[in-house]
C-alpha positions in Angstrom: 77.3 -33.0 49.7 75.0 -35.8 50.6 72.5 -33.4 52.1 72.5 -31.5 48.9 71.6 -34.7 46.9 68.9 -35.5 49.4 67.4 -32.0 49.0 67.6 -32.2 45.2 65.8 -35.5 45.2 63.0 -34.0 47.4 62.5 -31.1 45.1 62.4 -33.4 42.0 59.9 -35.6 43.9 57.6 -32.6 44.7 57.8 -31.4 41.1 56.9 -34.9 39.8 53.9 -35.1 42.0 52.7 -31.6 41.2 53.0 -32.4 37.5 51.1 -35.6 37.9 48.3 -33.8 39.8 48.1 -31.1 37.1 48.1 -33.8 34.4 45.3 -35.8 36.1 43.3 -32.6 36.6 43.7 -31.8 33.0 42.4 -35.2 32.0 39.4 -34.8 34.2 38.7 -31.3 32.7 39.0 -32.6 29.1 36.7 -35.5 30.0 34.2 -33.1 31.5 34.1 -31.0 28.3 33.7 -34.0 26.1 30.8 -35.4 28.2 29.2 -32.0 28.4 29.4 -31.4 24.6 28.4 -34.8 23.3 26.0 -36.2 25.9 24.2 -33.0 26.9 24.4 -30.7 23.8 21.2 -28.9 24.9 23.0 -27.4 27.8 25.3 -25.5 25.4 22.5 -24.0 23.3 22.1 -20.3 23.7 19.1 -19.2 25.7 16.5 -17.7 23.4 13.1 -16.1 24.1 10.1 -18.3 23.8 8.3 -15.4 22.0 8.8 -15.7 18.2 10.5 -12.7 16.7 9.6 -11.6 13.2 11.9 -9.7 10.9 9.0 -8.4 9.0 7.7 -5.0 9.9 4.2 -4.9 11.4 1.5 -4.0 8.8 -0.5 -0.8 9.5 -4.2 -1.0 10.2 -6.6 -0.3 7.3 -8.6 2.9 8.0 -11.8 1.2 6.6 -13.5 -1.8 8.3 -14.8 -3.4 5.1 -16.6 -6.2 6.9 -18.6 -3.6 8.8 -19.1 -1.3 5.8 -20.4 -4.2 3.8 -23.4 -4.4 6.1 -24.4 -0.9 5.1 -23.2 -0.8 1.5 -23.8 -4.1 -0.3 -21.7 -3.3 -3.3 -18.7 -1.6 -1.7 -15.3 -2.7 -2.8 -13.1 0.3 -2.0 -13.1 3.8 -0.4 -11.9 7.1 -1.7 -10.6 10.0 0.3 -9.2 13.3 -1.0 -7.9 15.5 1.9 -9.3 19.0 2.3 -12.4 18.1 0.3 -15.8 16.5 1.1 -14.8 13.5 -1.0 -14.7 10.7 1.5 -17.0 8.0 0.2 -17.4 4.3 -0.4 -16.8 3.1 -4.0 -19.4 0.7 -5.3 -20.1 -1.3 -8.5 -23.4 -2.9 -9.3 -23.1 -6.5 -10.5 -25.5 -6.1 -13.5 -26.4 -2.4 -14.1 -23.7 0.2 -15.0 -26.1 3.1 -14.4 -27.7 1.8 -11.2 -25.7 4.2 -9.0 -26.5 7.2 -11.1 -29.6 7.6 -8.9 -29.0 5.3 -6.0 -26.7 5.9 -3.1 -24.3 3.3 -1.7 -27.0 2.0 0.6 -29.1 1.3 -2.6 -31.7 4.0 -1.8 -33.1 6.1 -4.5 -31.5 9.6 -4.6 -30.5 12.0 -7.4 -27.1 12.4 -5.7 -26.2 8.8 -6.6 -22.9 7.3 -5.4 -19.3 7.1 -6.3 -19.1 4.1 -8.6 -17.4 2.3 -11.4 -18.8 0.3 -14.3 -18.9 -3.5 -14.5 -15.9 -3.8 -16.9 -13.7 -2.1 -14.3 -11.5 -4.4 -12.2 -12.1 -3.9 -8.5 -8.4 -4.4 -7.6 -7.4 -1.2 -9.5 -5.2 -3.2 -11.8 -6.5 -1.6 -15.0 -4.3 0.8 -16.9 -7.0 3.4 -16.3 -9.6 3.0 -13.6 -12.6 5.4 -14.1 -14.8 6.5 -11.2 -18.0 8.5 -11.6 -19.7 10.9 -9.3 -22.2 13.8 -9.6 -21.4 17.5 -9.3 -23.9 18.3 -6.6 -24.7 21.9 -5.7 -24.7 21.0 -2.0 -21.0 20.2 -2.2 -21.4 16.4 -2.0 -20.1 13.6 -4.3 -17.5 14.9 -6.8 -18.4 18.6 -6.5 -15.1 19.4 -4.8 -13.1 18.2 -7.8 -13.8 21.6 -9.3 -11.6 23.2 -6.7 -8.6 21.9 -8.6 -9.4 24.0 -11.6 -10.8 27.1 -9.8 -8.1 27.6 -7.2 -4.4 27.5 -8.1 -3.3 27.5 -4.5 -5.6 24.5 -3.8 -4.1 22.7 -6.8 -0.6 23.3 -5.6 -1.2 22.3 -2.0 -3.3 19.2 -2.5 -1.5 16.5 -4.5 -2.9 13.1 -3.4 -5.9 10.8 -3.7 -6.1 7.9 -1.3 -8.0 4.7 -2.2 -8.5 2.0 0.5 -9.3 -1.6 -0.5 -9.3 -4.7 1.7 -5.6 -5.2 2.5 -4.3 -2.1 0.7 -3.8 1.7 0.8 -3.3 3.1 -2.7 -1.8 6.5 -3.1 -2.3 8.4 -6.3 -0.5 11.6 -7.1 -2.8 14.0 -9.0 -1.2 14.8 -12.3 -4.0 16.5 -14.4 -7.3 18.2 -14.0 -9.0 19.4 -17.2 -12.2 19.7 -19.2 -12.7 16.8 -21.6 -15.4 15.9 -24.1 -18.2 13.7 -22.9 -17.1 10.5 -24.8 -17.3 7.3 -22.8 -13.6 6.7 -22.0 -13.6 3.0 -21.4 -15.6 2.3 -24.6 -13.5 4.7 -26.7 -10.1 3.3 -25.9 -8.7 -0.2 -25.8 -6.2 0.3 -22.9 -5.1 -3.3 -23.2 -3.3 -2.1 -26.3 0.0 -0.6 -25.0 0.3 1.7 -28.0 -3.2 3.1 -27.4 -2.5 3.6 -23.7 0.7 5.4 -24.3 -1.0 7.7 -26.8 -3.7 8.4 -24.2 -1.1 9.3 -21.6 0.1 12.1 -23.9 -3.4 13.6 -23.5 -3.1 13.3 -19.8 0.3 15.1 -19.8 -0.9 17.7 -22.3 -4.7 18.1 -22.3 -6.1 19.9 -25.3 -8.2 22.2 -23.2 -8.0 25.8 -22.1 -9.4 24.7 -18.7 -6.6 22.5 -17.4 -3.8 22.1 -14.9 -1.0 19.5 -15.0 1.8 18.4 -12.8 5.2 16.9 -13.8 5.1 13.2 -13.0 6.4 10.0 -14.5 3.9 8.3 -16.9 4.7 5.3 -19.0 3.1 2.0 -20.2 3.4 0.5 -16.7 1.5 3.4 -15.0 -1.8 2.9 -13.3 -4.1 5.9 -13.8 -7.1 6.8 -11.7 -9.7 9.0 -13.5 -12.4 10.8 -11.5 -15.1 12.0 -13.8 -17.9 14.5 -13.1 -20.2 16.8 -15.0 -19.6 20.4 -15.8 -22.0 23.2 -16.7 -21.8 22.4 -20.4 -23.3 18.9 -21.0 -21.0 18.4 -24.0 -18.1 18.1 -21.7 -16.9 16.2 -18.6 -14.4 17.4 -16.0 -11.6 14.9 -15.1 -9.1 14.8 -12.3 -6.5 12.1 -12.8 -3.8 10.7 -10.7 -1.0 8.1 -11.1 -0.4 5.3 -8.6 2.8 6.1 -6.7 2.4 3.8 -3.6 0.6 0.5 -2.9 0.9 -0.2 0.9 -0.3 -3.5 2.4 -2.4 -3.4 5.5 -3.7 -5.8 8.1 
C-alpha cells in the first residue's frame, strides 16, 4: 500500500513538472510572437516585387511619328488611311489661307494635286459635329480619287467599312455610313452645326441622301455623333462627291 502511494506521488510529480515546462514554453512562445509583431513589424510584411505593377493596360504605339512627320509637313496635324485604297496621307491645315493646299502639297510645294486639308474653322482634334476634309479627284489615282470606288463598286462598298484617322495620342475609327453626290455648296458655311436642331436635320440627309448616286449603311446617328466628311470633285462641277463616316472608336496611344 505504501509502495502504491509512493508510485502515485512520483507520477503526480512528473505530471506537475511536465505541465510546468509546457506552461513556461508557452509563455516564451507568446512572448516571441509579441516581440516579433510589435518590435519588428517589417519582418511580417509580405514580400513584394520591387518592380511597380500597373493595373492599366499598356497603350498601343501610334502608327504615325508626328514629331518626324512635322519635319517634312509643317502644317500636319493628323493622318488619314482608308484600307484598300491609295488614300494614306497627312492631313494639313494652313494657319491663314483656306485655299493654300488646293495647289500645294503637304510639303508646301506647288502642285495641282494639292493635299488633303481642312479649313481654318475646323478644330484639329476632330471634336466638331462635322469635320470636313478636302482632296482632289486626280486622274493618276492620288488624293481622293479612290473615294469614287465606293459609288462605282458595290462589292467594294460592302467590304470596306472603315476610315482611320491618326492624331498625336489617338487612333480614330470612323464607320462609313454614306457615299453620295451632293451639290457644291460650302457645307461649313451653309450649316450652323453648333445648333443641335440644325445638326440633327443634317443627319437626316446623311441617312437618306437626295441623290440617285448614293449608298448608305445602317448606323446609329444622333446629336452626339461625330461625322467625318470627305469631299472631292465629280465630273459635273455643279456637284461634289461625299463619303461620310461616323466616329465609332477613339483609342488612346502612346
